[in-house]
N, C-alpha and C positions, 0 to 999 in steps of 0.2 A: 511433423518437426516440431523438437520441444523449444523451450524458448533458450535452452544452452546452446543447441546446436546453428543457432540463427546467424552467428558469427555476430553478435553483440561486442562493443568496444570493451577495452580493457577496465575502464570505470566500472562496468557492470559486473565483469569477474570480481574486482576488487570489493563491491558491496557485497556480493554474497558471500565473498571469504570473510567479509566484516561481520555480516550476520551470524554467519557460523559460528565464529567464534563467541560471540554474544552468547548466542544459545546455548553453547558449550559451559561456558562459564555460569550461566543460569542468573545473573543478578540485573536487577533492573531491568528486564528484558524489554518491556513496552516501551518504557522511557528512552533507551538506547537507541533501540530501533528508529522511534520516531525521530531523533536527534540525527541519524544515520540519512533517513529520508530528505529531511531538511536541507541536510548537507549536498544529499545528492542533486537534489532540483537548483540549489543556488551555484553549484559549480557546473549545472547543465545551461538550460536556456533560461532559468528563472522562471518559467510559465508552465501552465498545465502541460504542455506538450511533451511526451516522455512519462508523464507521472506512473500510467498503467504498466508500463514497461517496469519502472524502479519497483513497483508492487510486486511484479512477477518474480523479479530478482531478489525481494525480501523472502517472499515465498520458498524458492528455490534454496536461498542460503539457510532458510533456518530448517529445511527438510536435510541439507547436505550437515547442518551442526547436528542434528538428532541423530542420523545414521552413522557417524563419525564419533559420536559418545560411547562409551563404555556399555557392553551389551546389557548388562543388569540396570543399566541408567535409563535406556532409550525410552520405554515404556511411559515412565513419568515424566520424561523431559519432552516426549512428541503430547503427551496431555496438555502439559502446561501451555507448550509454545502455540497449539490450536487457540487455547483462551486468548493468549497475548496478542496473537496475530487479529484475532477479530477484534479485540479491543481498540487495537492501534488503527486498523482500516476504516472501521464504523466510524472513531472520533474525528480522524482526518476529515473523511467526507463529510460528516455533520458539521465541523467547522468550516469547511469549504463551500458549502450550500448557504450557511449562517453568514458569510461573509460576502457570499454574492449576493443575497438578497439585502443586504446593508449596502453593497455597493450599487445594488440598483434604486433604493431607496433615496440614495442621496444624489441619484443623477450621474455618478461616475461614467466616463464613457470607457468602457473595457469591451476585451474582445468577445462578444456574446457568441460569434461563430465559433471561437475557440473552445467555449464552454461547452458547447453542443458536441462540437469533435471530440473534446473529452470524454463526455458521458456517453457518446456512441462506442468509443475504444473500451471503456468500462464494461459494457456490455458483453465483451468478448473474453472478460478476465476469468469466468466460470470455466470456458473451453480451456483456455492457457493453463489455468490451475489444474485442470485434468490432465493435461499433456507432464506439465511437470511433476505430479502424483504418479502417474505412470512410469516416468523414468525413475524413480525412488523407489516404487513399492517392494521390489524384492531385496532391498538393501537391509532391511531392519531386521533386527535377532529375532529369534523365535519368541521372545518374551513380549517383544512389541507389535509382533506380525496382527495378533489380533485387532489391535489397536489401529493398525497401519492399513488394514482393510476397510476401516470405514472413512479415510481420508476423504474420499471423495464426496461423501456424506456430509463430512465437517466443512468442507469448502465448498459444498453446495449451499450449506447454510448460510456461511458467509457471503457467497453470491447473492443469496436471497434477501440477505439484511441491507447489501449494498443496492440492490435493484431501486427500491424505493426513493433513495436518497439520489441517485443517478437522474431518475425520473424528475424528482423536486428541482435537481440542477438545471436539467432542461427546459422549464416552466420559468424558474427563475432567469435565465439566460434570455428567454422572450422578451422581457422586459427592458433589457440593457442595451441602451444606446451604442450603435457601432461607433468605433473611432478608426482612423486611419491607422495603419499598421503599426507606424514607431510608435504614436502613442498608446497603442491597444496593447503592445508589448510590455511598456514601462509601467502603466498601470497596472495589468493585469499581475505583474510581478510583484508590485507594493502588496495588493491584497491577497494575494497567494503567500505571501510571505508572511503575513498576519494571520490566516487563518491555520499555517502551520505551527505560529508562535500559540495560538489559543489552542490547538490541540495537544502540544505539549505541555501547556501549563495544566489543563485538566488532568492529564494522566499524571503529571508531578503532583498533583494537588489529590489525587485520589489515592496516589500511592503513600502519602505523608499520613493518610484519616486512618 
């Protein structure tokens, strides 16, 4: 069952459509997708819950944007978007990891169990990416099909880059004192927002260099 067929709510469909439009436009893709992820989290639970699903929606939206581009533009657009998605995902997870470590060092009482659950969900992203790739593999133009045939390899590489960050998150979460549910949600929302701002600032700085 693909991510798209699981009956996700309309906000997920809207996110995919917005990502697709950004990919077709081709300007400041990484920065604008990071902003969309920030907004999706804010409009959702404000915590780590659902972030893996948001990342999967971003992948699906990006591939939708590529296959709906002009046939002669698909190969170049696909090559660019794979690099940009890797940059966005690794930047966000690096920022979350660093922020979790800082929270633990300050003794903030955040939801360590939530972090571990989030990490567990991230481990399943490689399989979910594969399902999304299968859904779109036959829709590319003949010029882009060779590149598209390597999609599993590309997303496998992204998953491999994510894996050590996930493991580090689990280890960092062990050091975080547990909080009562209401306090955990409030505090986790605060440091997750901090982490996403950090990731956005990093991507913005790289693009200005």
